[in-house]
C-alpha positions, 0 to 999 in steps of 0.5 A: 323588685324581689328575688322571688319575681326573678326566680319566677322568671327563670323557672318559666323560661326553663319550663318552656314558658309553661307557667303551671310547670314553673309553678311546680318546680317552685312548689307554688300555685300558678296564680303566684307565679303569674302574679310575680311576672306581672308585678315584675313587668309593671316595676320595669315598665316593659314587657318581658314576654311575647304573648300568643293570646294569654300564652307566654310564647317567648322573651322580648329583647328586654326580656332576654337582657333581664333574664341574663341579669336575673341569673347573675343576681341569683348566682351571686345570692347563692354565693353569698349563702355558700360563704355562710354555709362554709362557716357553719356547716362546712362539711354538709350540703348538696353537691350536684355533678353533671357528667356524660355516661362515660365520666359517670360510669368509668371515671367518677366511681373512685372519685365518689368513693374518696369523697364520701369517705371525707364528707359523709354528710354531703349528698351527692346528685349525678345528672347525666346528659349530652356535653351541650345539656351539661354546659347549659345546666351549669350556666343555668345553675342546675349543677354545681360542676359539669364534667365533659370534653366537648361544648364548654368552649361555647359558653364564656360565662363558664370557668373551666379546669383541665383535669385529664387527657385521654385517647381511644382504643379499639375493642373487638372479640377475641381472635379478631384480625384487627387485634393482630394487625401490626400496625393498626392504621386508619386504612385498616379501620376502614375495612371493618364496620365500626361502632362508636359514639354519636356526634357531640359525644366523647370526641366524635368530631375529632374522630370524624375530622381524623379520617377526613383529613387523609380522604377516608370515610369510616364505615360507621354501622351504629353510634351511641351515647353509652360506652356500655351500649357500644360493647354490647353490639361489639359482642353481638358481632356487628363491628369493631368498637372504637371507645374512650380508653378509660372505659375499657376494663380489663376484668369485666371486658375480658371477653374483648381484645383491646388495641391502643389507638393514640398513635392515630387520633389526636388527644382529648381533654376532659374538664370540670366547668362551673359558673365563673363568678360562682363561690365554690364551697370547700367540698366543691373544691375538694372533689375537684382536687380529688378528680385531678388526683385520680385522673393523674393516677389513671394517666400514670397507670395508662402511661397517658400525658399528664396535664402539667400543674397550672392555674386553678381555672382557665377560660372556656376551652 
């Protein structure tokens, strides 16, 4: 059994069982990938794929188990290589970060700025996606670190580090009645059209559950994955926005008013996740440290509760 056979197996699965697309990803010709899969099945003595004619249609039960172990083997191989790289080229390499739009746009910039000053030889790659997509990317070793709030608890193979807590704020055009309301209540919010995040993003589940617990139903007229989109349509007068508080920028959002809503909604925790058995290179550990330092600074500036020091990583959460 060879590592290239395992790589071909994983690549085919991630390419939705298209051998041609898997070959492109691996920079191989299609017959080479097909040969890897054939030899792997011959060596194991069992079929790994269900087939429709000559086309691969899915994994057999044995294939599912082999895939799980193949990912573990390649992750272990990557960790061994990372140990060597840390001793020979500790200040160079590639760092792949997975983040939602809110994290990439509003939280990561000062982190990236500091990291670049310390590690100018490390290439940074930022991949955006939904929390579910980011968790899968981390499990499949497509990113080194995934940064998000939801979905991580569904993947026991990931270790997670709590980084900062956040809550929501209301945004509206200057002069809007809700900006002067005292206090802002869930009932008052229900009197106006609301623009906020789609399900599965940036605390939407807790948002909806909070209203449901008191028998209220907010009038959500538009939802988006992108905070900037929410702001755009608030400016268009479609409704008031409810966004993650760190995404409000007093200078660039000077045409909008803001009200804190942390008295109405539960606090959320953003976490950094990575494969549980992965060896973290020094620069990967360093960016986690910088992220937490900047998160503490942000929490202090906004007077939000800080996460107390604890173990470096925890189980899913």
